[in-house]
N, C-alpha and C positions, 0 to 999 in steps of 0.2 A: 201646537208645540213647532211641527215641523216648519210650518210657513215663517215662524218666527227665526228658526235655525236659516232658512233659504233667506229670510232678506237681511239677516246678519252677514252670511256670506256675501250677498251681493252688493252691503254696505261696503263690507272689506274689499270687495275686487272693484268700487267706483273708487277707493281712497286709493289703493294701490296704485293704479292707473292715473291720475289726477284726474277725474272727471269728474266731481261732483257737482261742480259748479257753486254758485251763491248758497245759502243754507238755504232757501225759498225755493229755490231751483231744484236742491239736492232731496229734500223732503217732497216734491213732489214725484222725483223719480224713485224714491220708495216707497211712494204713498202713505205717510204720514203727513199731520200737522208740523210745521216748524218749531212748535215749542217739544213736540215728542221728539224730534229729531235732535235736539239740544239733551233731553234728557239721555236717549241712546247712547249718544256721544260721550256726554256726561259719564255713564256705567263702564261705557268701553275705556275711558282713561282713567276710571277705578282699576279696572283689572288689567292696568299697565300697556294697554294700547297708547302709543306715543303720537296721538292724531293734533297736529296744528292746522289752524287756515293759514292759506298763501294769500296775503290781500293782494299782492300783483298777480297771480296766476287764478285768483278767485275759485281758489278748489280747497277742499281738505287734503293732506296726505300725511303719509306717517314721517316723522322726523330723523328714521331709522328706518333701513330696509325690514322689510319682514313680511307677516302677514298673520291674522288672526285664525286660530284654527280652536273648534269644540269638538273634545273626544273625551273615550273615553281612558283611562288612566288609570292601571291596575295598581294596587296599595303593594308595597315593598314586601310585606309579609303572608301575598296571599297566594295558594296555589302555585304551582307552575304552569304556563300557559297552555300545555299538554293535556291536564285533565280537565275534567268539567265542573264546575264550582256549583254545590250544593246550596241548599238555601242559605245556610247559616254562614257560607264564606260569602255569598254575594248578598245578603244583609250588613257584611262589616267590610265589604269592597266599598270603594267611594270613589266619584268621577271627578274629573277638572282637565285645566289645559293641558296640552301635552306640552308648549313650550314654554311654559308661566310657572314656575315653582314658586314664586313670592306669595302665593296667596294660601290661605288656610282651607280647610275642609268645608268651611262653612260658608263659601264665595258663592257658593250657588245659590241657597236659600237666601242670603244678602242682597246681590247686585242683580243674577240674572231673572228670579221669579219677578223682583220690582220692577226691571227693566221687560218683561216677558208682558206684565200686569198692563202696562203704559202704552202698550204697542195694538 
């Protein structure tokens, strides 16, 4: 799973600096097949990443400036950050994307596990 997180960070980096190249080159850069690349990009788009392909520059890019973040997000009703969470509270706390609150708590099971299985 750590390798997949690093891959997603690398994909984000290449997209941000507009250095992906054509899809076949992009797939080689990240070590997946072109078909897997399209699945990954589709999943990232479902998660709200505004990824588009620039036909003139032959690269993927974000329509708006930003970056992809994967992190833990504390639930609003969880204990304050100064206390250590017990097992009960930890089980009730869910993770998510820091910058994108549009997705439900089930986004991880639906999109990322399918994405990570395909890598």
